[in-house]
C-alpha positions in Angstrom: -44.7 29.5 -97.5 -45.2 30.0 -101.3 -41.8 28.6 -102.1 -42.1 25.4 -100.1 -45.9 24.8 -100.1 -48.6 24.1 -102.6 -51.9 25.8 -103.5 -55.4 24.6 -104.4 -58.3 26.7 -105.6 -61.9 26.0 -104.7 -65.1 27.8 -105.3 -65.2 29.7 -102.0 -61.5 29.8 -100.9 -57.9 29.1 -101.9 -55.9 26.7 -99.7 -52.2 27.0 -99.3 -50.3 24.4 -97.3 -46.7 23.9 -96.3 -45.1 21.5 -93.9 -44.4 23.2 -90.6 -40.7 23.9 -90.1 -39.0 21.8 -87.4 -37.5 23.8 -84.6 -34.1 22.7 -83.5 -34.3 23.9 -79.9 -37.8 22.6 -79.1 -39.4 19.2 -79.7 -41.6 18.8 -82.7 -45.2 19.6 -81.7 -47.8 17.9 -83.7 -50.4 20.6 -84.4 -51.7 22.5 -87.4 -51.7 26.3 -87.7 -54.3 28.0 -89.8 -54.3 31.6 -91.1 -57.3 33.4 -92.7 -57.0 36.1 -95.4 -59.9 38.3 -96.5 -59.0 41.0 -98.9 -60.9 44.2 -99.9 -62.1 42.4 -103.0 -64.6 40.6 -100.7 -66.3 43.8 -99.8 -66.5 46.1 -96.8 -65.5 45.2 -93.3 -68.8 43.6 -92.4 -68.6 41.2 -95.4 -64.9 40.4 -94.8 -65.6 39.6 -91.1 -68.5 37.4 -92.1 -66.3 35.5 -94.6 -63.5 35.1 -91.9 -66.0 33.9 -89.3 -67.5 31.4 -91.8 -64.0 30.0 -92.7 -63.0 29.8 -89.0 -66.2 27.9 -88.0 -65.8 25.4 -90.8 -62.2 24.8 -89.8 -63.2 24.3 -86.2 -65.6 21.5 -87.3 -62.9 19.9 -89.5 -60.0 20.3 -87.1 -60.1 16.8 -85.6 -59.8 15.2 -89.1 -56.8 17.3 -90.3 -53.3 15.8 -90.4 -51.1 17.6 -87.8 -47.8 19.4 -88.6 -48.9 21.7 -91.3 -49.2 25.5 -91.9 -52.5 26.3 -93.7 -53.6 29.6 -95.1 -57.1 30.1 -96.4 -57.8 33.0 -98.7 -61.5 33.8 -99.1 -62.8 34.3 -102.6 -65.4 36.9 -103.5 -68.0 34.2 -104.3 -68.2 33.4 -100.5 -70.1 36.6 -100.1 -71.5 37.2 -103.6 -73.5 34.0 -103.5 -74.4 34.2 -99.8 -72.7 30.8 -99.2 -74.1 28.7 -96.4 -71.8 27.0 -94.0 -72.6 23.5 -95.4 -71.5 24.7 -98.9 -68.2 26.2 -97.6 -67.6 23.0 -95.6 -68.0 20.8 -98.6 -65.7 23.0 -100.6 -63.0 23.1 -97.9 -63.3 19.3 -97.4 -62.7 18.8 -101.1 -59.7 21.1 -101.0 -58.2 19.3 -97.9 -58.7 16.0 -99.7 -56.9 17.3 -102.8 -54.0 18.4 -100.5 -54.0 15.0 -98.7 -54.5 16.7 -95.4 -57.4 14.6 -94.2 -56.7 11.7 -91.8 -57.9 8.3 -93.0 -57.7 6.5 -89.6 -59.9 7.5 -86.7 -58.2 9.4 -83.8 -57.4 7.2 -80.8 -58.3 8.8 -77.5 
């Protein structure tokens, strides 16, 4: 992913994104996969799990507005725990990163 993708750094996390590889044997499925990384620099297991839960919940709220067909990796930064970040702050930071990466839909979803 590092070779083909791009990376953007925010206050609370780093976003890496790459176009999902097309599979030759199966039809192209329009979805976005997200991975979460929390390293020991965040703190002990309790702090790492809190950071992971926070990122997962924010992505759940933003999932409808993300462009499909991408692989996204979110790496938590130590500031997500050090500053006791609230969900709203992390959501604003992640929305800013997604906009920088051009991964936010501009048109509403037709249902």
